[in-house]
N, C-alpha and C positions, 0 to 999 in steps of 0.2 A: 318497546321492550329492550331493544338493541341500545338504545340510547341511555336507559338506566344501567345497564351493565357496564357502559363506559364510564359514566359518572361514578359509579361505585368504585370501579378500578382506579380511575383517577384520583379520588379521595383517599384510597388506601394507599396510593404510591406517595400522595402528599403526606400521609402519616408517617410513612417511613422515612421520607426526606426530612421531615421535621425532627425525628428521632435522631437521625444522622447529624443533623445541625446541631442539637442538644450535645450530642457526644463530641463534636468538634470543639464547642465553646467550652465543655468541661475539660477536655484534654490540652487546650490551646495554651494556658499558662500555668505556672507552678503555683503552690499555695503561698509562698512568699511574694508573689507578683503584686505590683502595685495597682495593677489594673483588675484585681480580683473583683471589685465592685462591677466593672464594665462585662467581665466574664459571666458573673452571675445574672447580670441583666439580659445578656443574650441568651443564656441557656434558659431562663425563665420565660422569656418571649417564645423561644422555639417550642417549649413544652406547653405554653398556653395555646399556641397554634395547633399542636397536636390534640390537646383537649377539644378545641373547637372543631377541628376536622373530624374527631370520633363522634362528636354529638351530631355533625352533619351526616356522617355515614349511618349512625343508628336511625336518624329521621329518614333518610333515603331508603333503607331497607324497610322500615315501618310503612312508609308510603308505599312503595312497590307492593308489600303484602296486602295493604288496604285496597290498592287498585287492581289487585287480582293478578299482577305480573308475575310473583312467586307465590308458591303454595307450600306450606309445611309438608315434609315427607319423612317424618321420624320413623322409626324402627317399629314393626308390628309388635303389639303387646301380646304376652302368652305364648311367645315361641321359644 
């Protein structure tokens, strides 16, 4: 169970790092820069990595729920 927490935390940090990388590529050059194609390629790659990590995070949470590592604990109804 402890390993799953570390995996989820590591994937979440990876998602945030990917968003930071996309921000860096977005702010790196101006709109009249000749390297705008390279800039958009780096930003698109960073956002693709973020989407992939988000899917992995969702699958990890789903797997942890199916294996019984986590339990839903919503609010009580009718109070």
